[in-house]
BALOBA-1460 file (C-alpha; in Angstrom, 3 decimals):
// residues 156
<rec num="1" residu="m" x="57.255" y="-73.719" z="0.814"/>
<rec num="2" residu="v" x="56.498" y="-73.134" z="4.516"/>
<rec num="3" residu="g" x="59.659" y="-72.114" z="6.439"/>
<rec num="4" residu="n" x="61.318" y="-73.531" z="9.498"/>
<rec num="5" residu="p" x="58.779" y="-74.942" z="11.765"/>
<rec num="6" residu="l" x="61.270" y="-74.505" z="14.770"/>
<rec num="7" residu="n" x="60.901" y="-70.845" z="14.305"/>
<rec num="8" residu="t" x="57.612" y="-70.033" z="16.499"/>
<rec num="9" residu="f" x="57.689" y="-66.264" z="16.101"/>
<rec num="10" residu="q" x="54.690" y="-64.885" z="13.742"/>
<rec num="11" residu="f" x="54.131" y="-61.971" z="11.905"/>
<rec num="12" residu="k" x="50.508" y="-60.945" z="11.692"/>
<rec num="13" residu="l" x="48.942" y="-58.186" z="9.220"/>
<rec num="14" residu="l" x="45.971" y="-56.180" z="10.248"/>
<rec num="15" residu="i" x="43.971" y="-54.286" z="7.971"/>
<rec num="16" residu="f" x="41.319" y="-51.907" z="9.317"/>
<rec num="17" residu="g" x="38.387" y="-50.980" z="7.268"/>
<rec num="18" residu="l" x="37.658" y="-54.373" z="5.611"/>
<rec num="19" residu="n" x="34.692" y="-56.151" z="6.622"/>
<rec num="20" residu="p" x="35.614" y="-57.982" z="8.879"/>
<rec num="21" residu="i" x="38.806" y="-56.722" z="9.906"/>
<rec num="22" residu="s" x="41.386" y="-58.906" z="8.347"/>
<rec num="23" residu="e" x="43.849" y="-60.571" z="10.398"/>
<rec num="24" residu="i" x="46.445" y="-62.347" z="8.276"/>
<rec num="25" residu="e" x="49.171" y="-64.864" z="9.407"/>
<rec num="26" residu="v" x="52.263" y="-64.022" z="7.354"/>
<rec num="27" residu="q" x="55.048" y="-66.410" z="6.576"/>
<rec num="28" residu="k" x="57.509" y="-63.780" z="5.212"/>
<rec num="29" residu="v" x="57.666" y="-60.038" z="5.026"/>
<rec num="30" residu="k" x="59.896" y="-57.696" z="2.592"/>
<rec num="31" residu="f" x="59.602" y="-54.311" z="4.283"/>
<rec num="32" residu="p" x="59.055" y="-51.077" z="2.251"/>
<rec num="33" residu="s" x="62.205" y="-49.015" z="1.607"/>
<rec num="34" residu="n" x="62.532" y="-45.431" z="2.593"/>
<rec num="35" residu="e" x="64.295" y="-43.062" z="0.398"/>
<rec num="36" residu="i" x="64.460" y="-39.109" z="0.580"/>
<rec num="37" residu="q" x="64.741" y="-37.868" z="-3.097"/>
<rec num="38" residu="e" x="67.587" y="-35.442" z="-3.603"/>
<rec num="39" residu="i" x="67.038" y="-31.996" z="-5.060"/>
<rec num="40" residu="e" x="69.907" y="-30.382" z="-6.744"/>
<rec num="41" residu="v" x="70.120" y="-26.676" z="-7.297"/>
<rec num="42" residu="g" x="72.961" y="-25.155" z="-9.472"/>
<rec num="43" residu="g" x="74.655" y="-22.115" z="-7.961"/>
<rec num="44" residu="g" x="77.872" y="-20.773" z="-9.580"/>
<rec num="45" residu="t" x="80.616" y="-23.420" z="-9.734"/>
<rec num="46" residu="e" x="78.846" y="-25.929" z="-7.675"/>
<rec num="47" residu="n" x="75.544" y="-27.793" z="-7.192"/>
<rec num="48" residu="l" x="73.979" y="-27.754" z="-3.930"/>
<rec num="49" residu="k" x="72.028" y="-30.737" z="-2.786"/>
<rec num="50" residu="y" x="68.859" y="-30.661" z="-0.401"/>
<rec num="51" residu="p" x="66.380" y="-33.241" z="0.809"/>
<rec num="52" residu="g" x="63.238" y="-33.533" z="-1.066"/>
<rec num="53" residu="k" x="60.127" y="-35.677" z="-1.015"/>
<rec num="54" residu="i" x="60.145" y="-39.013" z="0.869"/>
<rec num="55" residu="k" x="59.513" y="-41.972" z="-1.365"/>
<rec num="56" residu="v" x="58.334" y="-45.227" z="0.233"/>
<rec num="57" residu="g" x="58.331" y="-48.564" z="-1.555"/>
<rec num="58" residu="d" x="55.916" y="-51.304" z="-1.477"/>
<rec num="59" residu="l" x="55.296" y="-53.916" z="1.286"/>
<rec num="60" residu="e" x="55.378" y="-57.354" z="0.041"/>
<rec num="61" residu="i" x="54.142" y="-60.362" z="2.178"/>
<rec num="62" residu="e" x="53.832" y="-64.251" z="1.608"/>
<rec num="63" residu="k" x="51.000" y="-66.012" z="3.281"/>
<rec num="64" residu="l" x="49.320" y="-69.252" z="3.202"/>
<rec num="65" residu="k" x="46.405" y="-69.361" z="0.743"/>
<rec num="66" residu="v" x="43.400" y="-70.380" z="2.755"/>
<rec num="67" residu="g" x="39.753" y="-69.660" z="2.206"/>
<rec num="68" residu="l" x="36.625" y="-71.095" z="3.630"/>
<rec num="69" residu="v" x="34.121" y="-72.824" z="1.435"/>
<rec num="70" residu="g" x="31.609" y="-70.398" z="0.168"/>
<rec num="71" residu="q" x="33.558" y="-67.406" z="1.050"/>
<rec num="72" residu="v" x="35.868" y="-64.944" z="-0.896"/>
<rec num="73" residu="d" x="39.470" y="-64.076" z="0.410"/>
<rec num="74" residu="p" x="39.010" y="-60.356" z="1.751"/>
<rec num="75" residu="i" x="42.425" y="-59.362" z="0.272"/>
<rec num="76" residu="y" x="41.364" y="-60.853" z="-3.069"/>
<rec num="77" residu="q" x="38.110" y="-58.935" z="-2.812"/>
<rec num="78" residu="w" x="39.839" y="-55.736" z="-1.956"/>
<rec num="79" residu="f" x="42.094" y="-56.203" z="-4.969"/>
<rec num="80" residu="k" x="39.268" y="-56.626" z="-7.136"/>
<rec num="81" residu="d" x="37.294" y="-53.781" z="-5.729"/>
<rec num="82" residu="a" x="40.283" y="-51.526" z="-5.914"/>
<rec num="83" residu="q" x="40.883" y="-52.388" z="-9.654"/>
<rec num="84" residu="n" x="37.261" y="-51.761" z="-10.689"/>
<rec num="85" residu="f" x="36.750" y="-48.491" z="-8.955"/>
<rec num="86" residu="s" x="36.425" y="-46.905" z="-12.483"/>
<rec num="87" residu="f" x="33.546" y="-48.582" z="-13.472"/>
<rec num="88" residu="g" x="31.386" y="-46.889" z="-10.702"/>
<rec num="89" residu="s" x="30.958" y="-43.760" z="-9.144"/>
<rec num="90" residu="k" x="33.153" y="-44.485" z="-6.028"/>
<rec num="91" residu="n" x="36.132" y="-42.568" z="-5.007"/>
<rec num="92" residu="p" x="39.346" y="-44.569" z="-5.495"/>
<rec num="93" residu="l" x="40.697" y="-42.959" z="-2.132"/>
<rec num="94" residu="q" x="38.057" y="-45.416" z="-0.136"/>
<rec num="95" residu="y" x="40.307" y="-48.589" z="-1.069"/>
<rec num="96" residu="r" x="43.259" y="-47.065" z="0.799"/>
<rec num="97" residu="k" x="43.228" y="-48.568" z="4.382"/>
<rec num="98" residu="q" x="44.994" y="-48.387" z="7.588"/>
<rec num="99" residu="g" x="46.914" y="-51.384" z="8.955"/>
<rec num="100" residu="q" x="49.435" y="-52.699" z="11.411"/>
<rec num="101" residu="l" x="52.165" y="-55.373" z="11.083"/>
<rec num="102" residu="w" x="52.883" y="-57.363" z="14.413"/>
<rec num="103" residu="l" x="55.863" y="-59.432" z="15.216"/>
<rec num="104" residu="l" x="54.556" y="-61.921" z="17.723"/>
<rec num="105" residu="a" x="56.616" y="-63.925" z="20.561"/>
<rec num="106" residu="p" x="56.260" y="-67.540" z="20.580"/>
<rec num="107" residu="d" x="53.232" y="-67.215" z="23.198"/>
<rec num="108" residu="m" x="51.575" y="-65.603" z="20.040"/>
<rec num="109" residu="i" x="50.126" y="-62.942" z="22.356"/>
<rec num="110" residu="t" x="53.145" y="-60.720" z="23.187"/>
<rec num="111" residu="k" x="54.069" y="-57.901" z="20.659"/>
<rec num="112" residu="l" x="57.538" y="-57.643" z="20.263"/>
<rec num="113" residu="q" x="57.213" y="-55.148" z="17.318"/>
<rec num="114" residu="v" x="54.497" y="-53.078" z="15.711"/>
<rec num="115" residu="w" x="54.539" y="-51.259" z="12.605"/>
<rec num="116" residu="e" x="51.916" y="-48.740" z="11.553"/>
<rec num="117" residu="i" x="50.894" y="-48.751" z="7.853"/>
<rec num="118" residu="k" x="49.171" y="-45.769" z="6.249"/>
<rec num="119" residu="e" x="47.137" y="-45.624" z="3.233"/>
<rec num="120" residu="i" x="47.569" y="-49.330" z="2.169"/>
<rec num="121" residu="w" x="46.159" y="-51.132" z="-0.826"/>
<rec num="122" residu="p" x="46.923" y="-54.119" z="-2.751"/>
<rec num="123" residu="k" x="48.357" y="-53.618" z="-6.221"/>
<rec num="124" residu="k" x="49.553" y="-57.308" z="-7.099"/>
<rec num="125" residu="i" x="48.675" y="-60.803" z="-6.229"/>
<rec num="126" residu="e" x="50.866" y="-63.671" z="-7.213"/>
<rec num="127" residu="g" x="50.284" y="-67.358" z="-6.668"/>
<rec num="128" residu="s" x="52.815" y="-70.110" z="-6.439"/>
<rec num="129" residu="d" x="53.546" y="-73.185" z="-8.664"/>
<rec num="130" residu="l" x="51.563" y="-76.208" z="-7.367"/>
<rec num="131" residu="d" x="53.196" y="-79.684" z="-7.469"/>
<rec num="132" residu="l" x="50.821" y="-82.208" z="-6.458"/>
<rec num="133" residu="k" x="53.964" y="-84.749" z="-5.962"/>
<rec num="134" residu="a" x="55.653" y="-82.422" z="-3.642"/>
<rec num="135" residu="n" x="54.623" y="-81.704" z="-0.146"/>
<rec num="136" residu="e" x="54.193" y="-78.184" z="-0.137"/>
<rec num="137" residu="l" x="51.503" y="-75.724" z="0.728"/>
<rec num="138" residu="f" x="50.144" y="-73.073" z="-1.435"/>
<rec num="139" residu="i" x="51.780" y="-69.724" z="-0.838"/>
<rec num="140" residu="e" x="50.449" y="-66.359" z="-1.998"/>
<rec num="141" residu="k" x="52.597" y="-63.244" z="-2.467"/>
<rec num="142" residu="v" x="50.794" y="-59.880" z="-2.004"/>
<rec num="143" residu="t" x="52.372" y="-56.644" z="-2.979"/>
<rec num="144" residu="f" x="50.967" y="-53.418" z="-1.078"/>
<rec num="145" residu="s" x="51.354" y="-49.851" z="-2.044"/>
<rec num="146" residu="v" x="51.901" y="-47.917" z="1.097"/>
<rec num="147" residu="r" x="52.171" y="-44.171" z="1.830"/>
<rec num="148" residu="r" x="53.827" y="-44.605" z="5.245"/>
<rec num="149" residu="f" x="55.337" y="-47.443" z="7.294"/>
<rec num="150" residu="e" x="56.722" y="-46.484" z="10.665"/>
<rec num="151" residu="a" x="57.967" y="-48.558" z="13.777"/>
<rec num="152" residu="v" x="55.653" y="-47.946" z="16.813"/>
<rec num="153" residu="v" x="57.403" y="-47.614" z="20.144"/>
<rec num="154" residu="l" x="55.972" y="-50.083" z="22.573"/>
<rec num="155" residu="n" x="55.766" y="-49.626" z="26.228"/>
<rec num="156" residu="a" x="57.548" y="-52.017" z="28.274"/>
């Protein structure tokens, strides 16, 4: 179901490298968690702990399922291409794209916050239940694997 219509802020997800560049209006975002894995080294009577590799969780978005007649949703096509890479001679790294997530002000132009997304690819697409007796829109949840997700400092 669509959120509060009084909230006029908007998220937009841009994916570079798709043809055309996809600009997706996003209803809801679950940001990836960031974690530093811990390395324990035993030494004598105590264990020492050190920071290890950085682990980045998944980015999840919910968006309206929209499509034009005769056209395939570029996110869905990207998902299909990425899952079928092993049937051709293509390199799986080519399906990793770069992107940005924008938080826009009510004027829909001013960027309040921007996040850079490195090596993003869709790993899961879920549709919502449809109830023809309810007044709801079809929301699609997409889970992306990301390598890095960082806030960008905007100039005032």
